[in-house]
N, C-alpha and C positions, 0 to 999 in steps of 0.2 A: 573468598570473602561469607561463605556458610559457616566455615571452620572456626574464622576468627570471629564471629557474630555469636556462635554456639559457646565459645570459649570465655567471651565477655558476658554473656548472660550467666553462664552457668557461676562465673565469679561473683557476680554482683549477687545473685541467689543465695550462695554458700556466705558471702560475706553480712547480709542483711540477717541470714537464720544465727550466725555466730555474736552476730553484735546484738541480738536479742539474748541469747544465750548468757553472753557475757554482763550484761546490762541487768537481767533479772535471777542470776545464781550467783552463787559464790565461787563460780570458777575464774581463775586468772589466764591470762593470754598465755602464760608459758606453759598451763597444765594442758592444753587442748594445742599447741603450737604443732605437733605432729600429726593431729587428724587434718588441720588447716594444710599442712604441706601434702599428704596425701591425698587431700580433696582437689588440691591443684595440678597434681601429675595425673589424676583420675578426668579432670576438667580438660588438660590439656591432650590428653589421649584421645577423648570422645571428638574433640575439635577436628583434630587430625583424622580420625574416621570419617566424622562428616564430610570433611575437604575429599579425603578419597575416593569416598561412596559417590561423590558429586563428579568429581575428576574421571572416575572410569580408569584411567592409567596413571603409570607412574606416582604411586602413592606415596613412596617415599621422597620424590622429590616434591610433592602438594604439602606432603604434612609437612615438611622441614620448611616450606616456604611461609606455611602458616604459623609454625613455630616462628620462625624469624621476624614476622610481620607483628606477632605479639610481643615479642622481647623489644623491639624497635619501638613501638607504642610506650610499653612500661618504662622504657629509658627515657622517652623523651618527657612522658610525665614528670618523672623522678628528677632530670634534669632540667628542665625548663621550668617546673614548678616550684623545686626545693635546692635546686643549684646542686646535687649531688649525683655523682658519677657511680654506677656499680660497685658494689664491694667483692673481693674475690669472692665470698660466698654465695653471694646473688650472682655472679658469672656461671659458678657451679650448676646451679639450679636452673638457670637459662639453657644452659648446655644439656641437663638431663630433660628437659623441655622439651630442646630440639630432638633427642633420641625418642623421646616418648612419643611424640606429634610424628614423627617418620614411622617409627611401629604403628602407629594408629592409621596412618596413612595408608599401610601398605595393607593392614586388614580391612580396612574402608573398601578398597579395592577388590581383595579376593573375596570376600564375604557380601557385598553388593552386586558385582558383577557376575550376569549369568552365563553359562558356558553355552 
């Protein structure tokens, strides 16, 4: 739960900041899309890291569960709220999120566990 909460808090903060940037500058969403994607992967990595650090073992599995939980919540919002399923591009991003969170979980276990 801590990792998932971390992801959503970071996503909320980044979304708020970028909405202000888009509102008060001449930038367009297309011009900053690469930055939004990069920050999404960073948020998922940090979420996996936090989850792995709290779990203390099996970081790959804890990170994977965190990413799958995130994916399921996003999918449910999109499907129930807008009646749309994931596109192929979104599926690929969420597969990348899974790998990134698993890597973050492994790093979280290895860097927070004292030997």
